[in-house]
VMD Tcl script that builds the backbone (N, CA, C; Angstrom):
set m [mol new atoms 492]
animate dup $m
set s [atomselect $m all]
$s set {name element resname resid chain x y z} {
  {N N MET 1 A 126.970 -55.496 -61.537}
  {CA C MET 1 A 128.358 -55.953 -61.310}
  {C C MET 1 A 129.302 -55.024 -62.417}
  {N N LYS 2 A 128.765 -54.664 -63.567}
  {CA C LYS 2 A 129.658 -53.818 -64.554}
  {C C LYS 2 A 129.860 -52.434 -63.969}
  {N N ARG 3 A 128.787 -51.866 -63.356}
  {CA C ARG 3 A 129.082 -50.631 -62.802}
  {C C ARG 3 A 129.906 -50.475 -61.700}
  {N N ILE 4 A 129.997 -51.541 -61.011}
  {CA C ILE 4 A 130.780 -51.767 -59.727}
  {C C ILE 4 A 132.273 -51.758 -60.212}
  {N N LYS 5 A 132.447 -52.551 -61.255}
  {CA C LYS 5 A 133.787 -52.803 -61.940}
  {C C LYS 5 A 134.295 -51.545 -62.475}
  {N N GLN 6 A 133.236 -50.701 -62.884}
  {CA C GLN 6 A 133.801 -49.467 -63.726}
  {C C GLN 6 A 134.122 -48.352 -62.634}
  {N N GLN 7 A 133.490 -48.354 -61.595}
  {CA C GLN 7 A 133.501 -47.332 -60.424}
  {C C GLN 7 A 134.843 -47.666 -59.619}
  {N N ALA 8 A 134.992 -49.166 -59.431}
  {CA C ALA 8 A 136.291 -49.751 -58.584}
  {C C ALA 8 A 136.983 -50.821 -59.212}
  {N N PRO 9 A 137.904 -50.539 -60.263}
  {CA C PRO 9 A 138.390 -51.357 -61.143}
  {C C PRO 9 A 139.277 -52.621 -60.345}
  {N N GLY 10 A 139.873 -52.259 -59.002}
  {CA C GLY 10 A 140.677 -53.166 -58.650}
  {C C GLY 10 A 139.702 -54.131 -57.521}
  {N N PHE 11 A 138.737 -53.595 -57.477}
  {CA C PHE 11 A 137.745 -54.430 -56.550}
  {C C PHE 11 A 137.081 -55.830 -57.012}
  {N N THR 12 A 137.240 -56.690 -56.437}
  {CA C THR 12 A 136.716 -58.090 -56.773}
  {C C THR 12 A 135.309 -58.370 -55.956}
  {N N PRO 13 A 134.115 -58.264 -56.320}
  {CA C PRO 13 A 132.907 -58.549 -55.574}
  {C C PRO 13 A 132.947 -59.956 -55.281}
  {N N GLN 14 A 132.487 -60.416 -54.240}
  {CA C GLN 14 A 132.364 -61.675 -53.724}
  {C C GLN 14 A 130.947 -62.223 -53.169}
  {N N VAL 15 A 130.128 -60.990 -52.780}
  {CA C VAL 15 A 128.891 -61.554 -52.234}
  {C C VAL 15 A 128.075 -60.286 -52.208}
  {N N LEU 16 A 126.918 -60.699 -52.608}
  {CA C LEU 16 A 125.836 -59.470 -52.848}
  {C C LEU 16 A 124.679 -59.640 -51.547}
  {N N VAL 17 A 124.579 -58.747 -50.875}
  {CA C VAL 17 A 123.453 -58.779 -49.649}
  {C C VAL 17 A 122.511 -57.904 -50.163}
  {N N TYR 18 A 121.314 -58.295 -50.295}
  {CA C TYR 18 A 120.320 -57.287 -50.556}
  {C C TYR 18 A 119.476 -57.458 -49.309}
  {N N GLY 19 A 118.899 -55.993 -48.954}
  {CA C GLY 19 A 118.073 -55.756 -47.719}
  {C C GLY 19 A 117.197 -54.625 -47.960}
  {N N GLN 20 A 116.811 -54.030 -46.636}
  {CA C GLN 20 A 115.838 -53.005 -46.875}
  {C C GLN 20 A 116.573 -51.986 -46.069}
  {N N ALA 21 A 116.522 -50.602 -46.625}
  {CA C ALA 21 A 117.171 -49.379 -46.001}
  {C C ALA 21 A 116.102 -48.704 -45.157}
  {N N ARG 22 A 116.301 -47.615 -44.394}
  {CA C ARG 22 A 115.648 -46.841 -43.823}
  {C C ARG 22 A 114.288 -46.552 -44.534}
  {N N GLY 23 A 113.220 -46.666 -44.078}
  {CA C GLY 23 A 111.934 -46.158 -44.897}
  {C C GLY 23 A 111.597 -47.192 -46.015}
  {N N GLY 24 A 112.205 -48.295 -45.830}
  {CA C GLY 24 A 111.673 -49.514 -46.444}
  {C C GLY 24 A 112.302 -49.541 -47.993}
  {N N LEU 25 A 113.202 -48.594 -48.297}
  {CA C LEU 25 A 113.746 -48.922 -49.558}
  {C C LEU 25 A 114.698 -49.853 -49.731}
  {N N PRO 26 A 114.914 -50.526 -51.028}
  {CA C PRO 26 A 115.887 -51.432 -51.204}
  {C C PRO 26 A 117.250 -51.061 -50.978}
  {N N SER 27 A 118.196 -52.058 -50.532}
  {CA C SER 27 A 119.647 -51.583 -50.183}
  {C C SER 27 A 120.272 -52.785 -50.850}
  {N N LEU 28 A 121.475 -52.481 -51.008}
  {CA C LEU 28 A 122.326 -53.664 -51.694}
  {C C LEU 28 A 123.918 -53.334 -50.965}
  {N N ARG 29 A 124.725 -54.394 -50.408}
  {CA C ARG 29 A 125.798 -54.182 -49.790}
  {C C ARG 29 A 126.609 -55.163 -50.756}
  {N N VAL 30 A 127.732 -54.722 -51.319}
  {CA C VAL 30 A 128.791 -55.459 -51.863}
  {C C VAL 30 A 129.807 -55.986 -51.035}
  {N N GLN 31 A 130.283 -57.061 -50.786}
  {CA C GLN 31 A 131.311 -57.471 -50.136}
  {C C GLN 31 A 132.307 -58.133 -51.031}
  {N N GLY 32 A 133.553 -57.662 -50.928}
  {CA C GLY 32 A 134.551 -58.133 -51.779}
  {C C GLY 32 A 135.993 -57.719 -51.321}
  {N N SER 33 A 137.018 -57.898 -52.175}
  {CA C SER 33 A 138.499 -57.544 -51.758}
  {C C SER 33 A 139.104 -56.784 -52.771}
  {N N ASP 34 A 140.112 -56.274 -52.244}
  {CA C ASP 34 A 141.163 -55.541 -53.535}
  {C C ASP 34 A 142.520 -55.698 -52.777}
  {N N ALA 35 A 143.290 -56.468 -53.473}
  {CA C ALA 35 A 144.664 -56.829 -52.929}
  {C C ALA 35 A 145.638 -55.916 -52.491}
  {N N ARG 36 A 145.274 -54.665 -53.127}
  {CA C ARG 36 A 146.050 -53.427 -52.984}
  {C C ARG 36 A 145.671 -52.773 -51.652}
  {N N PHE 37 A 144.931 -52.864 -51.106}
  {CA C PHE 37 A 144.573 -52.202 -49.703}
  {C C PHE 37 A 143.984 -53.294 -48.644}
  {N N GLY 38 A 144.059 -52.440 -47.485}
  {CA C GLY 38 A 143.646 -53.283 -46.246}
  {C C GLY 38 A 142.230 -53.577 -46.245}
  {N N LEU 39 A 141.684 -54.419 -45.549}
  {CA C LEU 39 A 140.247 -54.634 -45.221}
  {C C LEU 39 A 139.839 -54.376 -43.925}
  {N N ARG 40 A 138.535 -54.029 -43.920}
  {CA C ARG 40 A 137.875 -53.872 -42.650}
  {C C ARG 40 A 137.563 -55.143 -41.943}
  {N N ALA 41 A 137.058 -56.097 -42.770}
  {CA C ALA 41 A 136.654 -57.422 -42.121}
  {C C ALA 41 A 137.749 -58.253 -42.359}
  {N N PRO 42 A 137.757 -59.631 -41.930}
  {CA C PRO 42 A 138.829 -60.805 -41.978}
  {C C PRO 42 A 139.138 -60.977 -43.323}
  {N N THR 43 A 138.109 -60.957 -44.397}
  {CA C THR 43 A 138.215 -61.453 -45.720}
  {C C THR 43 A 137.714 -60.636 -46.506}
  {N N TYR 44 A 137.087 -59.388 -46.318}
  {CA C TYR 44 A 136.438 -58.530 -47.265}
  {C C TYR 44 A 136.136 -57.107 -46.806}
  {N N GLY 45 A 136.248 -56.059 -47.768}
  {CA C GLY 45 A 135.699 -54.838 -47.556}
  {C C GLY 45 A 134.086 -54.880 -48.165}
  {N N MET 46 A 133.521 -53.621 -47.896}
  {CA C MET 46 A 132.240 -53.570 -48.335}
  {C C MET 46 A 131.964 -52.202 -49.099}
  {N N ALA 47 A 131.030 -52.367 -49.622}
  {CA C ALA 47 A 130.536 -50.971 -50.322}
  {C C ALA 47 A 128.847 -51.156 -50.329}
  {N N GLY 48 A 128.455 -49.882 -50.021}
  {CA C GLY 48 A 126.974 -49.602 -50.060}
  {C C GLY 48 A 126.531 -49.299 -51.590}
  {N N VAL 49 A 125.702 -49.901 -52.247}
  {CA C VAL 49 A 125.422 -49.627 -53.778}
  {C C VAL 49 A 123.878 -49.481 -53.749}
  {N N ASP 50 A 123.472 -48.374 -54.788}
  {CA C ASP 50 A 121.875 -48.326 -54.991}
  {C C ASP 50 A 121.658 -49.621 -56.070}
  {N N PRO 51 A 120.839 -50.562 -55.483}
  {CA C PRO 51 A 120.423 -51.667 -56.310}
  {C C PRO 51 A 119.758 -51.216 -57.719}
  {N N ARG 52 A 119.303 -50.100 -57.747}
  {CA C ARG 52 A 118.562 -49.887 -59.003}
  {C C ARG 52 A 119.626 -49.317 -60.111}
  {N N THR 53 A 120.491 -48.547 -59.736}
  {CA C THR 53 A 121.655 -47.601 -60.815}
  {C C THR 53 A 123.034 -48.514 -60.675}
  {N N GLY 54 A 123.140 -49.209 -59.696}
  {CA C GLY 54 A 124.554 -49.815 -59.503}
  {C C GLY 54 A 125.781 -48.730 -58.931}
  {N N GLU 55 A 125.110 -47.753 -58.654}
  {CA C GLU 55 A 126.145 -46.694 -58.164}
  {C C GLU 55 A 126.559 -46.650 -56.748}
  {N N ILE 56 A 127.949 -46.728 -56.525}
  {CA C ILE 56 A 128.157 -46.818 -55.035}
  {C C ILE 56 A 127.888 -45.512 -54.385}
  {N N THR 57 A 127.164 -45.761 -53.084}
  {CA C THR 57 A 126.487 -44.805 -52.439}
  {C C THR 57 A 127.448 -44.539 -50.925}
  {N N SER 58 A 127.986 -45.799 -50.567}
  {CA C SER 58 A 128.714 -45.629 -49.245}
  {C C SER 58 A 130.142 -46.345 -49.444}
  {N N THR 59 A 131.122 -45.504 -49.338}
  {CA C THR 59 A 132.482 -45.898 -49.359}
  {C C THR 59 A 133.312 -46.079 -47.916}
  {N N ASP 60 A 132.537 -45.862 -46.928}
  {CA C ASP 60 A 133.242 -46.070 -45.523}
  {C C ASP 60 A 134.003 -47.232 -45.322}
  {N N TYR 61 A 133.562 -48.364 -46.022}
  {CA C TYR 61 A 134.122 -49.610 -45.628}
  {C C TYR 61 A 134.788 -50.079 -47.131}
  {N N MET 62 A 134.907 -49.380 -47.962}
  {CA C MET 62 A 135.337 -49.654 -49.247}
  {C C MET 62 A 136.877 -49.671 -49.568}
  {N N PRO 63 A 137.563 -50.802 -49.654}
  {CA C PRO 63 A 139.010 -50.800 -49.966}
  {C C PRO 63 A 139.267 -49.831 -51.063}
  {N N GLY 64 A 140.142 -48.897 -50.713}
  {CA C GLY 64 A 140.749 -47.767 -51.999}
  {C C GLY 64 A 139.826 -46.797 -52.146}
  {N N MET 65 A 138.716 -46.497 -51.512}
  {CA C MET 65 A 137.943 -45.537 -51.709}
  {C C MET 65 A 137.497 -44.640 -50.383}
  {N N GLN 66 A 138.285 -44.969 -49.643}
  {CA C GLN 66 A 137.599 -44.434 -48.140}
  {C C GLN 66 A 138.375 -43.066 -47.796}
  {N N ASP 67 A 137.871 -42.187 -47.001}
  {CA C ASP 67 A 138.287 -40.968 -46.759}
  {C C ASP 67 A 139.564 -41.113 -45.958}
  {N N GLY 68 A 140.199 -40.275 -45.296}
  {CA C GLY 68 A 141.260 -40.268 -44.476}
  {C C GLY 68 A 141.064 -41.241 -43.236}
  {N N TRP 69 A 140.185 -40.819 -42.799}
  {CA C TRP 69 A 139.742 -41.193 -41.129}
  {C C TRP 69 A 139.209 -42.660 -41.423}
  {N N SER 70 A 138.497 -43.141 -42.226}
  {CA C SER 70 A 138.110 -44.564 -42.402}
  {C C SER 70 A 139.442 -45.176 -42.811}
  {N N ALA 71 A 140.120 -44.752 -43.722}
  {CA C ALA 71 A 141.367 -45.418 -44.088}
  {C C ALA 71 A 142.247 -45.975 -42.945}
  {N N THR 72 A 142.275 -44.882 -42.024}
  {CA C THR 72 A 142.910 -45.136 -40.774}
  {C C THR 72 A 142.612 -46.224 -39.766}
  {N N VAL 73 A 141.334 -46.020 -39.502}
  {CA C VAL 73 A 140.771 -47.228 -38.796}
  {C C VAL 73 A 140.935 -48.560 -39.485}
  {N N THR 74 A 140.565 -48.529 -40.869}
  {CA C THR 74 A 140.764 -49.945 -41.514}
  {C C THR 74 A 142.054 -50.353 -41.466}
  {N N SER 75 A 143.034 -49.476 -41.317}
  {CA C SER 75 A 144.593 -50.053 -41.239}
  {C C SER 75 A 144.744 -50.704 -39.856}
  {N N PHE 76 A 143.880 -50.218 -38.758}
  {CA C PHE 76 A 144.044 -51.071 -37.526}
  {C C PHE 76 A 143.363 -52.327 -37.793}
  {N N PHE 77 A 142.116 -52.544 -38.320}
  {CA C PHE 77 A 141.530 -53.638 -38.331}
  {C C PHE 77 A 142.452 -54.689 -39.350}
  {N N ALA 78 A 143.259 -54.264 -40.198}
  {CA C ALA 78 A 143.855 -55.054 -41.348}
  {C C ALA 78 A 145.105 -55.545 -40.237}
  {N N LEU 79 A 145.696 -54.677 -39.459}
  {CA C LEU 79 A 146.698 -55.113 -38.437}
  {C C LEU 79 A 146.129 -56.279 -37.397}
  {N N HIS 80 A 145.006 -55.878 -37.045}
  {CA C HIS 80 A 144.310 -56.864 -36.075}
  {C C HIS 80 A 144.048 -58.485 -36.742}
  {N N PHE 81 A 143.490 -58.418 -38.073}
  {CA C PHE 81 A 142.978 -59.576 -38.795}
  {C C PHE 81 A 144.308 -60.271 -39.498}
  {N N GLY 82 A 145.250 -59.459 -39.864}
  {CA C GLY 82 A 146.543 -59.835 -40.405}
  {C C GLY 82 A 146.345 -60.141 -41.861}
  {N N ASN 83 A 145.335 -59.298 -42.503}
  {CA C ASN 83 A 144.955 -59.466 -43.826}
  {C C ASN 83 A 145.636 -58.585 -44.761}
  {N N PHE 84 A 146.756 -57.930 -44.518}
  {CA C PHE 84 A 147.397 -57.215 -45.419}
  {C C PHE 84 A 148.726 -57.480 -46.055}
  {N N GLY 85 A 149.353 -58.711 -45.414}
  {CA C GLY 85 A 150.460 -59.100 -46.074}
  {C C GLY 85 A 150.445 -60.462 -46.265}
  {N N GLY 86 A 149.364 -61.062 -46.487}
  {CA C GLY 86 A 149.339 -62.662 -46.614}
  {C C GLY 86 A 149.979 -63.403 -45.771}
  {N N ASN 87 A 150.299 -64.688 -46.061}
  {CA C ASN 87 A 150.647 -65.567 -45.288}
  {C C ASN 87 A 152.060 -65.052 -44.374}
  {N N ALA 88 A 152.777 -64.586 -45.116}
  {CA C ALA 88 A 154.099 -64.108 -44.232}
  {C C ALA 88 A 153.821 -63.460 -43.029}
  {N N ILE 89 A 152.656 -62.376 -43.182}
  {CA C ILE 89 A 152.318 -61.814 -42.119}
  {C C ILE 89 A 151.718 -62.508 -41.052}
  {N N ARG 90 A 150.756 -63.357 -41.415}
  {CA C ARG 90 A 150.380 -64.252 -40.699}
  {C C ARG 90 A 151.238 -65.075 -39.701}
  {N N TRP 91 A 152.137 -65.700 -40.497}
  {CA C TRP 91 A 153.100 -66.490 -39.707}
  {C C TRP 91 A 154.050 -65.781 -38.884}
  {N N SER 92 A 154.377 -64.455 -39.220}
  {CA C SER 92 A 155.009 -63.455 -38.275}
  {C C SER 92 A 154.298 -63.264 -37.234}
  {N N TYR 93 A 153.133 -63.143 -37.257}
  {CA C TYR 93 A 152.220 -63.252 -35.982}
  {C C TYR 93 A 152.366 -64.093 -35.118}
  {N N PHE 94 A 152.334 -65.402 -35.659}
  {CA C PHE 94 A 152.433 -66.572 -34.964}
  {C C PHE 94 A 153.643 -66.566 -34.098}
  {N N VAL 95 A 154.907 -66.455 -34.989}
  {CA C VAL 95 A 156.018 -66.536 -34.300}
  {C C VAL 95 A 156.164 -65.558 -33.197}
  {N N LEU 96 A 155.763 -64.354 -33.380}
  {CA C LEU 96 A 155.757 -63.313 -32.290}
  {C C LEU 96 A 154.919 -63.591 -31.169}
  {N N GLY 97 A 153.996 -64.280 -31.306}
  {CA C GLY 97 A 153.025 -64.653 -30.113}
  {C C GLY 97 A 153.933 -65.823 -29.703}
  {N N LEU 98 A 154.400 -66.804 -30.131}
  {CA C LEU 98 A 155.288 -67.733 -29.323}
  {C C LEU 98 A 156.604 -67.000 -28.732}
  {N N THR 99 A 156.962 -65.886 -29.266}
  {CA C THR 99 A 158.049 -65.258 -28.704}
  {C C THR 99 A 157.630 -64.761 -27.535}
  {N N GLY 100 A 156.454 -64.254 -27.241}
  {CA C GLY 100 A 156.060 -63.631 -26.154}
  {C C GLY 100 A 155.641 -64.552 -25.054}
  {N N ALA 101 A 155.408 -65.647 -25.422}
  {CA C ALA 101 A 155.207 -66.909 -24.321}
  {C C ALA 101 A 156.179 -67.295 -23.749}
  {N N PHE 102 A 157.360 -67.590 -24.835}
  {CA C PHE 102 A 158.621 -68.006 -24.337}
  {C C PHE 102 A 159.425 -66.836 -23.429}
  {N N LEU 103 A 159.125 -65.714 -23.973}
  {CA C LEU 103 A 159.926 -64.580 -22.835}
  {C C LEU 103 A 159.231 -64.582 -21.476}
  {N N PHE 104 A 157.912 -64.911 -21.289}
  {CA C PHE 104 A 157.370 -65.130 -20.001}
  {C C PHE 104 A 157.875 -66.258 -19.231}
  {N N TYR 105 A 157.869 -67.329 -20.100}
  {CA C TYR 105 A 158.400 -68.700 -19.531}
  {C C TYR 105 A 159.957 -68.803 -19.093}
  {N N THR 106 A 160.828 -68.095 -20.074}
  {CA C THR 106 A 162.213 -67.894 -19.467}
  {C C THR 106 A 162.239 -67.043 -18.523}
  {N N GLY 107 A 161.694 -65.910 -18.579}
  {CA C GLY 107 A 161.859 -65.035 -17.407}
  {C C GLY 107 A 161.449 -65.419 -15.921}
  {N N ASN 108 A 160.452 -66.124 -15.787}
  {CA C ASN 108 A 160.023 -66.744 -14.636}
  {C C ASN 108 A 161.281 -68.012 -14.226}
  {N N LEU 109 A 161.737 -68.577 -15.212}
  {CA C LEU 109 A 162.605 -69.836 -15.023}
  {C C LEU 109 A 164.095 -68.966 -14.381}
  {N N LEU 110 A 164.358 -67.991 -15.104}
  {CA C LEU 110 A 165.541 -66.991 -14.650}
  {C C LEU 110 A 165.346 -66.675 -13.204}
  {N N TRP 111 A 164.069 -66.132 -12.974}
  {CA C TRP 111 A 163.935 -65.495 -11.610}
  {C C TRP 111 A 164.136 -66.601 -10.365}
  {N N VAL 112 A 163.551 -67.938 -10.819}
  {CA C VAL 112 A 163.556 -69.076 -9.930}
  {C C VAL 112 A 164.975 -69.554 -9.584}
  {N N GLU 113 A 165.663 -69.591 -10.637}
  {CA C GLU 113 A 167.211 -70.051 -10.713}
  {C C GLU 113 A 167.868 -69.216 -10.036}
  {N N SER 114 A 167.728 -67.874 -10.193}
  {CA C SER 114 A 168.435 -66.851 -9.500}
  {C C SER 114 A 168.163 -67.000 -7.708}
  {N N ARG 115 A 166.998 -67.206 -7.563}
  {CA C ARG 115 A 166.601 -67.304 -6.019}
  {C C ARG 115 A 167.337 -68.669 -5.569}
  {N N ARG 116 A 167.467 -69.798 -6.297}
  {CA C ARG 116 A 167.894 -70.975 -5.775}
  {C C ARG 116 A 169.581 -70.756 -5.739}
  {N N LYS 117 A 170.043 -69.885 -6.476}
  {CA C LYS 117 A 171.618 -69.563 -6.435}
  {C C LYS 117 A 171.789 -68.911 -5.125}
  {N N LYS 118 A 171.167 -67.874 -4.717}
  {CA C LYS 118 A 171.098 -67.245 -3.714}
  {C C LYS 118 A 170.884 -67.808 -2.380}
  {N N ALA 119 A 169.922 -68.784 -2.298}
  {CA C ALA 119 A 169.702 -69.818 -1.307}
  {C C ALA 119 A 170.663 -70.608 -1.082}
  {N N ARG 120 A 171.283 -71.134 -2.016}
  {CA C ARG 120 A 172.564 -72.057 -1.871}
  {C C ARG 120 A 173.559 -71.322 -1.472}
  {N N LYS 121 A 173.855 -69.971 -1.803}
  {CA C LYS 121 A 175.041 -69.338 -1.453}
  {C C LYS 121 A 174.894 -69.058 0.104}
  {N N ALA 122 A 173.750 -68.831 0.733}
  {CA C ALA 122 A 173.372 -68.859 1.965}
  {C C ALA 122 A 173.741 -70.013 2.872}
  {N N GLY 123 A 173.753 -71.208 2.179}
  {CA C GLY 123 A 173.965 -72.217 2.804}
  {C C GLY 123 A 172.673 -73.172 2.991}
  {N N ALA 124 A 171.578 -72.602 2.346}
  {CA C ALA 124 A 170.300 -73.387 2.474}
  {C C ALA 124 A 170.212 -74.303 1.204}
  {N N VAL 125 A 169.792 -75.565 1.545}
  {CA C VAL 125 A 169.702 -76.565 0.583}
  {C C VAL 125 A 168.193 -76.886 0.075}
  {N N GLU 126 A 167.479 -76.403 0.895}
  {CA C GLU 126 A 165.801 -76.712 0.672}
  {C C GLU 126 A 165.443 -75.251 0.089}
  {N N GLN 127 A 164.328 -75.398 -0.694}
  {CA C GLN 127 A 163.789 -74.129 -1.599}
  {C C GLN 127 A 163.015 -73.387 -0.845}
  {N N THR 128 A 162.689 -72.302 -0.635}
  {CA C THR 128 A 161.493 -71.451 0.105}
  {C C THR 128 A 160.303 -71.866 -0.527}
  {N N ARG 129 A 159.197 -71.714 0.138}
  {CA C ARG 129 A 157.838 -72.096 -0.163}
  {C C ARG 129 A 157.493 -71.123 -1.417}
  {N N SER 130 A 158.015 -70.040 -1.550}
  {CA C SER 130 A 157.430 -68.939 -2.480}
  {C C SER 130 A 158.218 -69.664 -4.000}
  {N N THR 131 A 159.455 -69.917 -3.705}
  {CA C THR 131 A 160.313 -70.354 -4.777}
  {C C THR 131 A 159.503 -71.776 -5.408}
  {N N LYS 132 A 159.008 -72.402 -4.516}
  {CA C LYS 132 A 158.364 -73.988 -5.044}
  {C C LYS 132 A 157.102 -73.495 -5.860}
  {N N ILE 133 A 156.506 -72.568 -5.200}
  {CA C ILE 133 A 155.274 -72.049 -5.871}
  {C C ILE 133 A 155.250 -71.707 -7.076}
  {N N LEU 134 A 156.238 -70.616 -7.153}
  {CA C LEU 134 A 156.538 -70.040 -8.666}
  {C C LEU 134 A 157.030 -70.992 -9.384}
  {N N GLY 135 A 157.861 -71.826 -8.979}
  {CA C GLY 135 A 158.358 -73.002 -9.877}
  {C C GLY 135 A 157.203 -73.993 -10.639}
  {N N ALA 136 A 156.418 -74.247 -9.669}
  {CA C ALA 136 A 155.177 -74.930 -10.159}
  {C C ALA 136 A 154.416 -74.137 -11.032}
  {N N LEU 137 A 154.207 -72.821 -10.708}
  {CA C LEU 137 A 153.090 -72.134 -11.632}
  {C C LEU 137 A 153.652 -71.717 -12.996}
  {N N THR 138 A 155.254 -71.771 -12.913}
  {CA C THR 138 A 155.801 -71.320 -14.491}
  {C C THR 138 A 155.596 -72.404 -15.233}
  {N N ALA 139 A 155.654 -73.421 -14.978}
  {CA C ALA 139 A 155.373 -74.897 -15.997}
  {C C ALA 139 A 153.781 -74.975 -16.035}
  {N N GLY 140 A 153.096 -74.876 -14.865}
  {CA C GLY 140 A 151.711 -75.295 -14.855}
  {C C GLY 140 A 150.844 -74.297 -15.586}
  {N N VAL 141 A 150.926 -72.969 -15.539}
  {CA C VAL 141 A 150.086 -71.766 -16.062}
  {C C VAL 141 A 150.299 -72.043 -17.635}
  {N N PRO 142 A 151.301 -71.806 -18.315}
  {CA C PRO 142 A 151.525 -72.043 -19.704}
  {C C PRO 142 A 151.035 -73.316 -20.102}
  {N N LEU 143 A 151.266 -74.520 -19.360}
  {CA C LEU 143 A 150.972 -75.757 -20.102}
  {C C LEU 143 A 149.140 -75.887 -19.888}
  {N N GLY 144 A 148.683 -75.135 -18.708}
  {CA C GLY 144 A 147.223 -75.116 -18.666}
  {C C GLY 144 A 146.592 -74.179 -19.588}
  {N N CYS 145 A 147.297 -73.289 -19.945}
  {CA C CYS 145 A 146.944 -72.093 -20.979}
  {C C CYS 145 A 146.491 -72.878 -22.159}
  {N N VAL 146 A 147.605 -73.632 -22.934}
  {CA C VAL 146 A 147.697 -74.330 -23.868}
  {C C VAL 146 A 146.429 -75.171 -23.955}
  {N N ALA 147 A 146.702 -76.146 -23.071}
  {CA C ALA 147 A 145.664 -77.215 -22.805}
  {C C ALA 147 A 144.365 -76.503 -22.875}
  {N N GLY 148 A 143.942 -75.617 -22.244}
  {CA C GLY 148 A 142.752 -74.830 -22.513}
  {C C GLY 148 A 142.222 -74.385 -23.582}
  {N N ILE 149 A 143.107 -73.639 -24.366}
  {CA C ILE 149 A 142.880 -73.106 -25.374}
  {C C ILE 149 A 142.588 -74.069 -26.551}
  {N N SER 150 A 143.430 -75.329 -26.371}
  {CA C SER 150 A 143.271 -76.367 -27.510}
  {C C SER 150 A 141.968 -77.080 -27.158}
  {N N VAL 151 A 141.663 -77.435 -26.164}
  {CA C VAL 151 A 140.202 -77.876 -25.810}
  {C C VAL 151 A 139.137 -77.007 -26.240}
  {N N THR 152 A 139.454 -75.631 -26.117}
  {CA C THR 152 A 138.192 -74.771 -26.571}
  {C C THR 152 A 138.175 -74.744 -28.050}
  {N N ILE 153 A 139.254 -74.771 -28.626}
  {CA C ILE 153 A 139.199 -74.654 -30.288}
  {C C ILE 153 A 138.754 -75.930 -30.563}
  {N N ALA 154 A 139.165 -77.006 -30.332}
  {CA C ALA 154 A 138.451 -78.344 -30.583}
  {C C ALA 154 A 136.883 -78.632 -30.326}
  {N N SER 155 A 136.584 -78.234 -28.964}
  {CA C SER 155 A 135.303 -78.043 -28.796}
  {C C SER 155 A 134.565 -77.174 -29.764}
  {N N ALA 156 A 134.718 -76.151 -30.005}
  {CA C ALA 156 A 134.119 -75.284 -30.928}
  {C C ALA 156 A 133.968 -75.849 -32.257}
  {N N LYS 157 A 134.958 -76.670 -32.811}
  {CA C LYS 157 A 134.871 -77.197 -34.005}
  {C C LYS 157 A 133.669 -78.257 -34.107}
  {N N LEU 158 A 133.721 -79.009 -32.833}
  {CA C LEU 158 A 132.750 -80.128 -32.655}
  {C C LEU 158 A 131.329 -79.650 -32.286}
  {N N TRP 159 A 130.976 -78.501 -31.704}
  {CA C TRP 159 A 129.983 -77.849 -31.147}
  {C C TRP 159 A 128.644 -78.058 -32.129}
  {N N PRO 160 A 128.664 -77.874 -33.379}
  {CA C PRO 160 A 127.539 -77.967 -34.525}
  {C C PRO 160 A 127.120 -79.416 -34.587}
  {N N LEU 161 A 127.898 -80.233 -34.209}
  {CA C LEU 161 A 127.489 -81.736 -34.288}
  {C C LEU 161 A 126.792 -82.087 -33.129}
  {N N TYR 162 A 126.944 -81.403 -31.938}
  {CA C TYR 162 A 126.076 -81.995 -30.786}
  {C C TYR 162 A 125.072 -80.960 -30.217}
  {N N ARG 163 A 124.733 -79.833 -31.186}
  {CA C ARG 163 A 123.514 -78.973 -30.784}
  {C C ARG 163 A 122.448 -79.568 -30.829}
  {N N CYS 164 A 121.591 -79.267 -29.791}
  {CA C CYS 164 A 119.994 -79.790 -29.831}
  {C C CYS 164 A 119.190 -79.185 -30.561}
}
mol reanalyze $m
mol bondsrecalc $m
mol representation Tube
mol addrep $m
């Protein structure tokens, strides 16, 4: 641990994973984080370490010690997991997701209403079949998706309780 802290001062080790490398040699992977850099996984970056000397041998996934290509790829992972800006970024992602859903919903409603206005101007009081179907789908599809995702998340939380 001392050697790791000397080589990467801002890195905070969280988990040590011991194993075997190629040829049966012992290996060590250190998982941890550095608040100054994006992470390759949802909550940690990692470094390959020589278990005998404590020297860092692999920095491909190590925050702050990556080459240009690995740092670029890690930035995409950080965007995906939202682990680079704390809760402000996570809430921004949530709001952006709701905005996209709202855009879909209001766009369809505007289309249905414009069809209704055109039909009323032409003298028709009855909606066309396609307008009725799209109107029903506009409300049904988003509500069905929300219900399906909610049930999936709830069942995933309960799944370990009922495994055989």
